[in-house]
C-alpha positions as CSV (number, residue, x, y, z in Angstrom):
1,X,104.6,80.4,112.0
2,X,106.0,82.3,115.0
3,X,109.4,81.5,114.4
4,X,109.3,82.8,110.9
5,X,107.8,86.2,112.2
6,X,110.7,86.3,114.8
7,X,113.1,85.8,111.9
8,X,111.6,88.2,109.8
9,X,111.7,90.9,112.9
10,X,115.5,89.9,112.9
11,X,116.2,90.5,109.2
12,X,114.2,93.6,109.1
13,X,116.1,95.2,112.0
14,X,119.4,94.0,110.2
15,X,118.4,96.4,106.9
16,X,120.8,99.3,106.6
17,X,119.3,101.3,104.0
18,X,116.1,102.6,102.8
19,X,116.9,100.9,99.5
20,X,117.1,97.7,100.7
21,X,114.2,98.1,102.8
22,X,112.2,99.4,100.1
23,X,113.3,96.4,97.8
24,X,112.2,93.7,100.6
25,X,108.9,95.5,100.7
26,X,108.6,95.3,97.0
27,X,109.6,91.7,96.8
28,X,107.5,90.2,99.6
29,X,104.3,92.3,99.6
30,X,101.6,93.0,97.3
31,X,100.6,96.5,96.3
32,X,97.5,96.0,98.3
33,X,99.5,94.9,101.3
34,X,101.8,97.6,101.2
35,X,98.8,100.0,100.7
36,X,97.3,98.5,104.1
37,X,100.7,99.1,106.1
38,X,100.6,102.6,104.7
39,X,96.9,102.9,105.9
40,X,97.3,101.6,109.3
41,X,100.4,104.2,109.7
42,X,98.0,106.9,108.7
43,X,95.3,106.2,110.7
44,X,97.4,105.9,113.7
45,X,99.0,109.3,112.8
46,X,95.8,110.9,112.4
47,X,94.2,109.6,115.7
48,X,97.5,110.8,117.6
49,X,97.0,114.2,115.9
50,X,93.5,114.4,117.5
51,X,91.3,114.1,114.4
52,X,87.8,112.9,115.2
53,X,87.3,108.9,114.7
54,X,84.2,109.1,112.5
55,X,86.0,111.9,110.2
56,X,89.0,109.3,110.1
57,X,86.6,106.5,109.1
58,X,85.2,108.5,106.6
59,X,88.2,110.2,104.8
60,X,90.0,106.6,104.6
61,X,87.1,104.5,104.2
62,X,87.8,102.0,107.0
63,X,85.9,100.8,109.9
64,X,85.3,102.4,113.1
65,X,86.5,99.4,114.8
66,X,90.2,99.3,113.3
67,X,90.4,103.2,114.3
68,X,89.0,102.0,118.0
69,X,92.0,99.5,118.0
70,X,94.7,102.0,116.9
71,X,93.3,104.4,119.6
72,X,93.6,101.8,122.4
73,X,97.3,101.1,121.1
74,X,98.1,104.9,121.3
75,X,96.8,105.1,124.8
76,X,98.8,102.5,126.1
77,X,101.5,104.2,128.9
78,X,104.4,102.6,126.8
79,X,103.1,102.9,123.1
80,X,106.1,102.4,121.0
81,X,103.8,103.3,117.8
82,X,103.0,106.8,119.6
83,X,106.7,107.2,120.2
84,X,107.7,106.7,116.9
85,X,104.7,108.9,115.8
86,X,106.0,111.7,117.9
87,X,109.8,110.9,117.0
88,X,108.9,111.0,113.2
89,X,107.0,114.3,113.8
90,X,109.4,116.1,115.7
91,X,112.3,115.0,113.3
């Protein structure tokens, strides 16, 4: 299973267009799985922008446990997710 994940990461990094990546997501993931990815990204952005955790939980209908995990990731000194959010926010 780990080798399969490694292979997928390699494939994802080789995709050179939005359209191709969108097709991969459409072919490989269900609507629920894509929703879950987007939800996780949104909760990370909202934590990063300082929205209170209880408010995020109520707005997104998710557990505080998921939010706490996201918060811990963003507090890591070398958090790539934090860097990506900042780059995306700042253009």
